[in-house]
C-alpha positions as CSV (number, residue, x, y, z in Angstrom):
1,X,-14.4,-37.4,4.2
2,X,-15.1,-36.9,7.9
3,X,-16.1,-33.1,8.5
4,X,-13.7,-30.4,8.2
5,X,-11.2,-33.3,6.2
6,X,-10.0,-32.7,3.1
7,X,-8.1,-35.2,1.2
8,X,-4.1,-35.0,0.7
9,X,-2.8,-32.0,-1.2
10,X,-0.7,-34.5,-3.3
11,X,-4.2,-35.8,-5.1
12,X,-5.6,-32.3,-6.0
13,X,-3.9,-32.4,-9.3
14,X,-5.1,-35.6,-10.4
15,X,-8.7,-35.2,-9.2
16,X,-9.5,-31.7,-10.1
17,X,-7.2,-30.0,-12.7
18,X,-9.0,-31.2,-15.9
19,X,-12.3,-30.0,-14.1
20,X,-10.8,-26.6,-13.4
21,X,-9.4,-26.0,-16.7
22,X,-12.7,-27.2,-18.2
23,X,-14.5,-24.6,-16.4
24,X,-11.9,-21.4,-16.5
25,X,-11.5,-22.3,-20.2
26,X,-14.9,-21.9,-20.8
27,X,-15.1,-18.0,-19.3
28,X,-11.7,-17.4,-20.0
29,X,-11.1,-18.6,-23.3
30,X,-7.7,-18.9,-23.8
31,X,-5.5,-21.9,-22.8
32,X,-2.5,-20.3,-20.7
33,X,-4.5,-17.4,-18.5
34,X,-6.8,-21.0,-17.8
35,X,-3.4,-23.3,-17.2
36,X,-2.9,-19.8,-14.2
37,X,-5.9,-19.2,-13.1
38,X,-6.2,-23.3,-11.9
39,X,-2.5,-23.3,-10.8
40,X,-3.1,-19.8,-8.3
41,X,-6.3,-22.2,-7.5
42,X,-4.2,-24.9,-6.1
43,X,-2.2,-22.3,-4.3
44,X,-4.9,-21.0,-2.6
45,X,-6.4,-24.0,-1.5
46,X,-2.9,-25.0,-0.4
47,X,-2.6,-22.1,1.8
48,X,-6.4,-22.5,2.8
49,X,-6.3,-25.8,3.3
50,X,-7.1,-25.8,7.4
51,X,-9.7,-23.2,6.9
52,X,-12.1,-26.0,4.9
53,X,-15.1,-26.2,6.8
54,X,-16.0,-29.2,5.2
55,X,-19.9,-27.3,5.0
56,X,-19.6,-28.1,0.8
57,X,-18.0,-30.6,-0.9
58,X,-14.0,-30.6,-1.2
59,X,-14.8,-29.9,-5.4
60,X,-17.1,-27.3,-4.6
61,X,-14.8,-25.5,-2.5
62,X,-12.1,-25.9,-5.1
63,X,-15.0,-24.2,-7.7
64,X,-15.6,-21.3,-5.2
65,X,-11.6,-20.6,-5.3
66,X,-11.5,-20.7,-8.7
67,X,-14.5,-18.3,-9.4
68,X,-12.7,-15.6,-7.4
69,X,-9.4,-16.0,-9.0
70,X,-11.4,-15.6,-12.6
71,X,-13.1,-12.4,-11.0
72,X,-9.7,-11.5,-9.9
73,X,-8.4,-11.9,-13.3
74,X,-11.0,-10.2,-15.4
75,X,-11.0,-7.0,-13.0
76,X,-7.0,-7.1,-14.3
77,X,-7.5,-7.3,-17.2
78,X,-10.6,-4.8,-17.6
79,X,-8.1,-2.2,-16.9
80,X,-6.6,-2.5,-19.9
81,X,-9.8,-2.6,-21.9
82,X,-11.9,0.9,-23.3
83,X,-15.9,0.4,-22.2
84,X,-16.2,3.7,-23.4
85,X,-16.3,2.4,-26.9
86,X,-19.9,0.4,-26.0
87,X,-22.0,4.2,-25.5
88,X,-25.6,3.2,-25.0
89,X,-27.6,3.6,-28.2
90,X,-31.1,2.8,-27.5
91,X,-31.8,2.2,-31.4
92,X,-30.5,-0.9,-31.2
93,X,-33.2,-2.2,-28.7
94,X,-35.7,-0.2,-30.1
95,X,-35.3,-1.9,-34.2
96,X,-36.3,-5.5,-32.3
97,X,-39.7,-4.3,-31.3
98,X,-42.6,-3.1,-32.9
99,X,-42.9,0.7,-31.7
100,X,-46.7,1.7,-31.5
101,X,-50.3,0.3,-32.2
102,X,-52.0,-2.6,-30.7
103,X,-48.8,-5.1,-31.0
104,X,-46.4,-2.4,-29.6
105,X,-43.6,-3.9,-27.7
106,X,-43.9,-7.2,-29.3
107,X,-40.5,-8.7,-31.5
108,X,-40.9,-7.9,-35.4
109,X,-41.6,-11.0,-36.5
110,X,-38.5,-11.0,-38.9
111,X,-36.5,-9.9,-35.6
112,X,-38.1,-12.7,-33.0
113,X,-35.6,-14.7,-31.8
114,X,-35.6,-18.4,-33.4
115,X,-37.0,-21.3,-31.2
116,X,-34.3,-23.8,-31.2
117,X,-35.9,-27.0,-30.2
118,X,-33.7,-28.1,-27.7
119,X,-34.1,-31.0,-25.0
120,X,-32.3,-30.0,-22.1
121,X,-31.6,-33.8,-20.6
122,X,-30.0,-34.1,-23.9
123,X,-26.2,-34.6,-22.2
124,X,-24.5,-34.6,-26.0
125,X,-26.6,-31.3,-26.6
126,X,-25.6,-30.1,-23.6
127,X,-21.5,-30.3,-24.0
128,X,-22.1,-29.3,-27.8
129,X,-23.9,-26.2,-26.3
130,X,-20.9,-25.4,-24.3
131,X,-18.1,-25.9,-27.1
132,X,-19.8,-23.7,-29.3
133,X,-20.9,-21.1,-26.5
134,X,-16.9,-20.9,-25.6
135,X,-16.4,-20.5,-29.3
136,X,-19.2,-17.3,-29.6
137,X,-17.7,-15.8,-26.3
138,X,-14.0,-15.7,-28.2
139,X,-15.4,-13.6,-31.5
140,X,-17.2,-11.1,-29.0
141,X,-15.4,-7.7,-28.4
142,X,-13.5,-8.4,-25.0
143,X,-15.2,-6.1,-23.3
144,X,-18.4,-7.6,-23.7
145,X,-16.8,-10.9,-23.2
146,X,-15.4,-10.0,-19.9
147,X,-18.9,-8.2,-18.7
148,X,-21.1,-11.2,-20.5
149,X,-19.3,-13.7,-18.0
150,X,-19.1,-12.1,-15.0
151,X,-23.0,-10.7,-15.0
152,X,-24.1,-13.9,-16.4
153,X,-21.7,-16.8,-15.7
154,X,-20.5,-16.1,-12.7
155,X,-23.6,-14.4,-11.3
156,X,-21.4,-11.2,-10.2
157,X,-24.1,-8.5,-8.9
158,X,-24.6,-5.3,-11.4
159,X,-23.5,-2.6,-8.8
160,X,-20.2,-4.8,-8.6
161,X,-19.0,-5.2,-11.3
162,X,-19.8,-1.7,-12.5
163,X,-17.3,-0.4,-9.1
164,X,-14.9,-3.0,-10.3
165,X,-14.8,-2.2,-14.5
166,X,-15.5,1.4,-14.0
167,X,-18.4,1.7,-15.6
168,X,-22.2,3.1,-15.3
169,X,-25.4,0.9,-15.2
170,X,-26.8,2.3,-18.3
171,X,-23.4,1.0,-19.9
172,X,-23.4,-2.2,-18.1
173,X,-27.2,-3.3,-19.7
174,X,-26.0,-1.9,-22.9
175,X,-23.1,-4.2,-22.8
176,X,-24.8,-7.4,-21.5
177,X,-27.7,-6.7,-24.3
178,X,-25.3,-6.5,-27.1
179,X,-23.5,-9.2,-25.8
180,X,-26.2,-11.5,-25.7
181,X,-27.7,-10.2,-29.3
182,X,-24.2,-11.7,-30.4
183,X,-24.3,-14.9,-28.8
184,X,-27.6,-15.6,-30.1
185,X,-26.8,-14.9,-33.5
186,X,-23.5,-16.7,-33.8
187,X,-25.0,-19.9,-32.0
188,X,-28.0,-19.8,-34.2
189,X,-25.7,-19.6,-37.4
190,X,-22.6,-21.9,-35.9
191,X,-24.1,-24.2,-33.6
192,X,-28.4,-24.3,-34.8
193,X,-27.2,-23.6,-38.4
194,X,-29.8,-21.0,-38.8
195,X,-28.8,-18.0,-40.7
196,X,-31.2,-15.6,-39.1
197,X,-30.7,-11.5,-40.7
198,X,-31.2,-9.6,-37.8
């Protein structure tokens, strides 16, 4: 494919729909919503095809459009969600760390994260991890999952998330902290098979 040349739009669905759908499902965990944002992605690509610069691969271009559609969806959905019910509370974090003495700031031994001993080069393990991460995201409260996806998976800037979701920075940190904690517990229980009472 030469620079600034894009493939025939009639081939896009066959080439990219499966990849885009999996990407959207991982972040949205709802098949009908994932299908909608993928469809919106194809429509946006069709409108913007003359602006394709060729500076990235066509697949990368489609994923970038999809990321924007996912973020737009989360922003719209966030209007229906109450973020106030995750009020800042430092007692959660403090219970995981030693408060005083020579060991202050270190993990309380029984609450230390478990060493998962995983091989990051093992593709089967990676695929299994993503399957369980998707499950664990689905059981998080919706407001936590949305914030986690925006910050950790879509790598949105904290200031932008706070502005878009109308939450303050302290609340954002609390939501991210609690989401990570719950995801860790869920993954340890369901994927690693470790019951860790935290």
